[in-house]
Structures are given as C-alpha cells and as structure tokens.
C-alpha positions in Angstrom: 65.2 -6.7 49.0 61.4 -7.0 49.0 61.0 -3.3 48.2 63.1 -3.2 45.0 60.6 -4.9 42.6 57.9 -2.6 43.8 60.0 0.5 43.1 61.0 -0.7 39.6 57.3 -1.5 38.8 56.2 1.9 39.9 58.9 3.5 37.8 57.9 1.5 34.8 54.2 2.5 35.2 54.7 6.2 35.8 57.9 7.0 34.0 60.9 8.7 35.3 60.5 11.9 37.4 60.6 15.0 35.3 59.6 13.4 32.0 56.4 14.5 30.3 53.5 12.1 30.6 52.2 10.8 27.2 48.9 9.2 26.3 48.8 5.7 25.1 49.1 5.7 21.2 45.8 4.0 20.6 43.8 6.5 22.6 45.6 9.4 21.0 44.8 8.1 17.5 41.2 7.6 18.4 40.9 11.1 19.8 42.3 12.7 16.7 40.3 10.5 14.3 36.9 11.1 15.9 36.5 14.8 14.8 37.5 13.8 11.3 34.8 11.1 11.2 32.2 13.6 12.4 33.3 16.1 9.8 33.1 13.4 7.1 29.6 12.6 8.3 28.5 16.2 8.2 29.9 16.6 4.6 28.4 13.3 3.5 24.9 14.1 4.8 25.0 17.6 3.4 26.0 16.3 0.0 23.3 13.6 0.2 20.7 16.3 1.0 21.6 18.4 -2.0 21.6 15.3 -4.2 18.2 14.3 -3.0 16.5 17.7 -3.8 13.7 17.1 -6.2 14.0 13.3 -5.9 13.1 12.4 -2.3 12.5 14.5 0.8 15.8 15.9 1.9 14.7 17.2 5.3 15.9 14.2 7.3 19.3 14.3 5.7 19.7 18.0 6.3 18.5 17.7 9.9 21.0 14.9 10.6 23.8 17.0 9.0 22.8 19.9 11.3 22.7 17.7 14.3 26.1 16.2 13.5 27.6 19.7 13.1 26.2 20.9 16.4 27.5 17.8 18.2 30.9 18.3 16.6 31.1 21.9 17.7 30.2 21.2 21.2 32.6 18.3 21.4 35.4 20.4 20.3 34.5 23.1 22.7 34.5 20.7 25.6 37.9 19.3 24.7 39.4 22.7 24.0 41.5 23.7 27.1 40.9 27.5 27.2 38.9 29.9 29.3 35.1 29.7 29.5 34.9 33.2 27.9 36.8 32.1 24.8 34.6 29.0 24.5 31.5 31.2 24.8 32.7 33.6 22.1 33.6 30.6 19.8 30.2 29.0 20.4 28.3 32.2 19.6 30.4 32.8 16.5 29.8 29.2 15.3 26.1 29.5 15.8 26.1 32.8 13.9 28.1 31.3 11.0 25.9 28.3 10.9 22.7 30.4 10.9 24.3 32.5 8.1 25.1 29.4 6.1 21.6 28.0 6.5 20.1 31.3 5.5 22.3 31.6 2.4 21.5 28.0 1.4 17.8 28.6 1.9 17.8 31.8 0.0 19.7 30.2 -2.9 17.2 27.2 -2.9 14.2 29.5 -2.8 15.5 31.8 -5.6 16.2 28.7 -7.8 12.9 27.0 -7.1 10.8 30.2 -7.7 12.9 31.8 -10.4 10.9 33.1 -13.3 11.3 35.1 -16.5 8.8 36.5 -19.0 9.7 33.8 -21.5 10.6 30.4 -20.1 11.3 27.0 -21.5 9.5 24.5 -19.2 10.6 20.9 -19.1 7.9 18.4 -20.1 7.4 14.6 -19.7 6.0 12.7 -22.6 4.8 9.0 -22.7 4.0 6.6 -25.4 2.0 3.3 -25.3 5.1 1.4 -24.1 5.8 3.8 -21.2 2.2 4.4 -20.2 0.0 1.4 -21.0 -2.3 2.2 -18.0 -3.6 5.5 -19.7 -7.4 5.3 -19.2 -8.1 7.8 -22.0 -9.6 6.8 -25.4 -6.4 6.7 -27.4 -5.9 7.5 -31.1 -4.0 5.1 -33.4 -1.5 8.0 -33.6 -0.9 8.2 -29.9 2.8 8.6 -29.2 3.7 9.1 -32.9 3.9 12.9 -32.4 6.0 13.0 -29.3 9.1 15.2 -29.4 8.3 18.8 -28.5 9.4 21.5 -26.1 7.2 23.8 -24.2 7.8 27.6 -24.0 5.7 29.7 -21.6 5.3 33.4 -22.5 3.9 35.8 -19.9 1.6 38.5 -21.5 0.6 40.2 -18.3 0.1 39.4 -14.6 -2.4 36.6 -15.2 -2.3 35.8 -19.0 0.1 33.4 -20.7 0.8 31.7 -24.0 1.7 28.0 -24.1 3.8 27.2 -27.2 4.6 23.6 -28.1 7.5 23.7 -30.5 8.3 20.6 -32.5 11.7 18.9 -32.5 11.0 17.0 -35.7 9.8 18.4 -39.1 6.7 16.2 -39.3 5.3 17.5 -36.0 3.2 20.7 -36.0 3.7 23.7 -33.8 0.8 24.2 -31.4 0.1 27.5 -29.6 -2.4 28.1 -26.8 -2.8 31.9 -26.6 -3.8 34.4 -24.0 -4.9 31.9 -21.3 -6.0 33.5 -18.0 -4.3 31.1 -15.6 -5.8 32.9 -12.6 -8.9 30.9 -13.3 -6.9 27.7 -12.9 -5.1 28.8 -9.7 -6.8 28.5 -6.2 -8.8 31.5 -5.0 -10.8 32.0 -1.8 -14.4 33.1 -1.3 -14.7 36.1 1.0 -16.5 34.2 3.7 -13.7 31.7 4.1 -10.8 34.2 4.5 -11.4 35.0 8.1 -11.3 31.5 9.5 -8.2 29.3 9.3 -10.2 26.0 9.1 -12.5 27.3 6.3 -9.5 28.7 4.4 -7.6 25.3 4.6 -10.6 23.3 3.4 -11.4 25.8 0.6 -7.8 25.8 -0.7 -7.6 22.0 -0.5 -10.8 21.7 -2.5 -9.5 24.1 -5.2 -6.0 22.7 -5.4 -6.8 18.9 -5.4 -9.6 18.9 -7.9 -8.9 18.4 -11.5 -9.7 21.4 -13.8 -9.5 20.8 -17.6 -10.2 23.5 -20.2 -11.0 22.6 -23.8 -10.3 24.8 -26.8 -12.1 23.4 -29.8 -10.7 23.5 -33.4 -11.2 27.0 -34.8 -10.9 28.7 -31.3 -9.0 32.0 -31.4 -7.0 30.7 -28.5 -5.2 28.0 -30.5 -3.1 28.0 -33.6 -1.6 24.9 -35.4 1.1 25.4 -38.1 3.6 23.3 -39.9 4.2 19.5 -39.7 2.9 16.9 -42.0 -0.6 18.4 -42.1 -2.4 15.5 -40.3 -2.6 17.3 -37.0 -4.1 20.5 -38.4 -6.5 18.6 -40.6 -7.8 16.3 -37.9 -7.5 18.3 -34.7 -10.6 18.1 -32.4 -9.5 20.1 -29.4 -6.5 21.3 -27.5 -6.9 21.0 -23.7 -5.1 22.4 -20.8 -5.4 20.7 -17.4 -4.5 21.4 -13.8 -4.4 18.0 -12.3 -5.6 17.0 -8.9 -2.2 16.8 -7.3 0.4 19.3 -6.0 0.6 23.0 -6.9 1.9 23.6 -10.4 1.4 20.1 -11.8 -0.3 20.7 -15.2 -0.9 18.9 -18.5 -1.5 19.6 -22.2 -3.6 17.2 -24.2 -4.2 17.1 -27.9 -7.2 15.2 -29.4 -8.1 14.3 -32.9 -11.4 13.4 -34.5 -12.3 9.8 -34.3 -15.6 8.5 -35.7 -17.7 11.3 -34.3 -15.8 11.3 -31.0 -12.4 12.4 -29.9 -9.2 10.4 -29.3 -6.1 11.4 -27.5 -3.0 11.5 -29.6 -0.6 13.6 -27.6 -0.2 14.1 -23.8 2.5 15.8 -21.8 3.0 16.7 -18.1 4.8 19.8 -16.8 5.2 22.0 -13.7 3.8 25.4 -14.2 6.6 27.7 -12.8 6.0 28.0 -9.0 7.2 31.6 -9.1 4.3 32.5 -11.4 2.0 30.3 -9.3 3.0 32.1 -6.2 2.3 35.6 -7.7 -1.1 34.5 -9.1 -2.1 32.8 -5.8 -1.4 36.0 -3.9 -3.3 38.0 -6.6 -6.3 35.6 -6.2 -6.4 35.3 -2.4 -4.8 38.4 -1.0 -2.7 36.3 1.3 1.0 35.7 1.4 1.9 32.5 -0.3 4.2 31.4 2.5 1.5 30.8 5.0 0.1 28.0 2.9 2.9 27.0 0.6 3.8 23.6 2.2 0.5 21.9 2.0 -0.1 23.4 -1.5 3.1 21.9 -2.8 3.0 18.7 -0.8 -0.1 16.6 -0.3 -1.3 17.1 3.2 -4.5 15.5 4.4 -6.7 18.1 6.1 -8.1 15.5 8.5 -8.6 17.1 11.9 -9.2 20.6 10.5 -11.8 22.4 12.6 -14.6 23.7 10.5 -17.2 26.1 12.2 -20.4 24.8 10.7 -22.3 27.8 12.1 -20.4 30.0 9.5 -21.6 27.8 6.7 -25.3 27.4 7.4 -28.1 28.3 9.8 -30.0 25.4 11.3 -33.8 25.9 11.1 -34.8 22.3 12.0 -33.3 18.8 12.1 -34.7 15.4 11.2 -33.1 12.0 11.4 -33.1 10.2 8.0 -32.7 6.4 8.0 -30.0 5.2 5.6 -29.6 1.7 4.2 -26.6 0.2 2.5 -27.8 -2.1 -0.3 -25.0 -4.6 -0.7 -26.6 -6.0 -3.9 -26.6 -2.7 -5.7 -24.5 -2.8 -8.9 -21.3 -0.8 -8.7 -20.8 2.1 -11.1 -18.0 1.3 -13.5 -18.4 -2.5 -13.3 -21.5 -2.9 -15.5 -19.8 -2.5 -18.9 -21.3 0.9 -19.6 -18.3 2.9 -18.3 -15.3 1.5 -20.1 -12.9 4.3 -19.1 -13.8 4.0 -15.4 -13.6 0.2 -15.7 -10.0 0.5 -16.8 -9.1 2.2 -13.5 -10.2 -0.9 -11.6 -8.7 -4.3 -11.5 -11.3 -7.0 -10.7 -9.8 -10.2 -9.4 -12.2 -12.5 -11.4 -13.1 -11.0 -14.7 -14.2 -14.4 -16.0 -17.4 -14.3 -13.9 -18.6 -11.1 -15.7 -18.2 -7.4 -15.2 -21.3 -6.9 -13.1 -20.2 -6.6 -9.5 -22.4 -5.8 -6.5 -21.3 -4.0 -3.4 -21.5 -7.3 -1.5 -19.0 -8.9 -3.9 -16.7 -5.9 -3.9 -16.5 -6.1 -0.1 -15.3 -9.7 -0.3 -12.8 -9.2 -3.1 -9.5 -7.4 -3.1 -10.2 -4.6 -5.5 -7.5 -2.2 -6.4 -7.2 1.0 -8.4 -4.2 2.5 -10.0 -2.0 4.7 -8.0 -1.3 8.3 -9.1 2.3 9.2 -9.5 3.6 12.7 -8.8 3.7 13.6 -12.5 0.0 12.9 -12.7 0.0 9.5 -14.5 -1.7 6.3 -13.3 0.4 3.2 -12.6 -1.0 -0.3 -12.2 2.4 -1.7 -11.1 2.0 0.1 -7.7 -1.7 0.0 -7.0 -3.4 1.8 -4.2 -5.6 -0.7 -2.4 -9.2 0.6 -2.2 -11.9 -1.7 -1.0 -14.9 0.5 -0.3 -12.8 2.1 2.5 -15.6 4.3 3.7 -17.8 1.3 4.7 -14.7 -0.5 6.1 -14.0 2.4 8.4 -17.7 2.4 9.5 -17.5 -1.4 10.2 -14.4 -1.1 12.2 -15.7 1.8 14.2 -19.2 0.5 15.0 -18.6 -3.3 14.8 -21.6 -3.7 12.6 -20.1 -6.4 10.5 -20.6 -4.9 7.1 -17.8 -6.9 5.6 -18.1 -10.7 5.2 -14.3 -10.6 4.8 -11.9 -8.0 6.0 -11.0 -5.8 3.0 -7.6 -4.3 2.4 -7.6 -0.5 2.5 
C-alpha cells in the first residue's frame, strides 16, 4: 500500500512510458519569443541609426545594432541542433552576408554624402533678427528684409566656381560671385610639414579651424547684381565669402550695404560647400588621400597630445629665461567700450558698474561667451563658459592661487 502513491506521483511527473516529453508551455513561449525580441531590437536600432544621420552621431546606434545581430546569430547557432560543420558554414555565411551589407550601406552613404555634379543647388540657412538676435555684426536696418534666396554652385574647372544667389521674390536681386578659386580657401600643406604626422595634423588644424573671409567690393569683376527693387544694387558695399572656423565645408555668404561711410550687414546665409568638391580640392592642394584625415576635418577633434618635433621647426642658437608677470589690474580688451562688436560676444554679470573690467575682476566673476553652433552662428542661450581658462589651468597645475575665487571653465 505504501508504494502505490509513489508510483502514481512518479507517473504524473514523468508521463506515461512511450509518450513524447514536452516542455512546459511558459518556457516554450519564452524560447520562441526571445529571437523575435532580438530581431526587433536589431531593426529598431538600425532604423534609429539611419534616422539620426545628419542630426546626431549615429555610431553608437549602429554599433549596438551590430552587436545585437551578432548575439542573435550566435544564440541561434548554439540552439540549432545540427552538426558542428553545418554551424560553422552558417556562421561563415552570416559573417560574409553581414560584411556585405555593411559594405553596401557604407558605400551608399559615402556616395550620397560626397555626391557632386557640375551644377548643384546647395541648401542654405537664413536668419533674421528674430531668429538670430545674438549676431555680433553691425546690422543694417534692412537686415532680414531680403531673405528668400536659393544658392546654385557652378563648377568652372577643377578649382574655380560660381556662387549664384537666385531670388525667390521679385523685389530681391540676383547676386553672382564669379570665378572664385576655392583652392585658396581649402586647407593646404607646406612642404616641410608633409613628412611628419604631428606637423601635418597641426598644420591642417590651423588651416581648417581659422576663419577666412574674402571681400569683393562693389564694381569688382567677380560680382554681378541684377534685378530686384534696385536698392541692393544702388547701395551694395561688398559681397563676402567666408570659410568659417568650424568643420570642413561650413561656409557663409554675406552682403553688406553702405551705411554712413561704413558697411552694415543686410543679408547672411550659411551653407555646406559640397564635400565631394572639398575632397577633390583637398587632395589637389595637399597631394594626400582625403581619407587619412577626413574624420578630424569633418568633426572637431582637439589635437591635444599631438607630438610636434620642434627641431624640425627651428634651430636653437641660445636660450634665455624671460620673467613673465601677470598684471591682474590690466584692462581687458573688449570691456573698455572701444570694441563694441567684441563686447557683444561677452556677457558681463554686472554691467551697472561700468564696462571697464580688469583681469582681477574677470577672474572673480562668471564671464561667459556665446557658444558656436554647427552652422556657424553664435547662441547666447547655450553659452560656453570661459573665465580666463588659461590662467585657471595654470593655477590648478601649480597651486599659485591666481584666482581669488574658482572660475567656471
């Protein structure tokens, strides 16, 4: 009698002899749902990466998608009850297909990003007073009134281009900048810097992240203004083309009119000079393949830590130690009222006490300058804190106490 319950219990737990064993329903559902979740994650991250192109850095999303795909493949291979040889063939095939997909996607992305034609319509960004109140330039009373243009880039030869601003409204004039040698506005390398990686990096950084602005005065053979209401043509002072101090290809066009013996800005647009043309001209100027330096040219990359062989730059004849003194009562340039444009770039916490600021006072105040947005405009709403950071770093490194109060940098 005592053995009967045990037998029944065993039969209930293990099933009847000869019947196929089945997994519990919950575990089976989980096992089948897991690959679907991984596949959904791969798809979601991939789509998110494509949507983020041109908006935020998509590298992290793409790497996560690739990692999820690899984990999914390996998981399925482990769970797949076939011979090891079949698993190996499947793994190699999956890696090959994945590599092919990545190569095709990269090729399509590169061909789209660097696509060029002899005549191209280039998107531009225009701002008025309402959208860009922080503009430090001396503005005309007409600033923003002549917005509404499209930019066409016409290639004349390997290095010369026409920039044509075509109006979208009948009262706006057509402005052409003709036969501009853009190789003069694209980084080049001196011969003595080409053989050393450090010198090459510093030289390219210096040439790319320094603003270069070319002015064509009224009457220049390089400009022509036609149509519109006649005000632009009658009052034009200069047409200016600028390579700003940011990433490769970020350029600007500025139109100035006469204003009481000076010039005042009445139109300003920002655009990206086509990177395919930039690449060709860069290679023409330097003799190097663009791909060896493309990343830090197109994305700001601080060259801190770059090794520079000073012996290739100068020959030391003799050395002397020169005592240096930091005068904390020296007036700060831009805060004495004589540099109004520079003053507009700084936000002084206590303007009521006067514009004159000494280095001592600047050290003790939270001074901020406008931050530069990728398009090239300045924004006060997101200031970059800048409180004499060079002296702050010196104080922190040496403990000399240059700051009466710790500044924000």
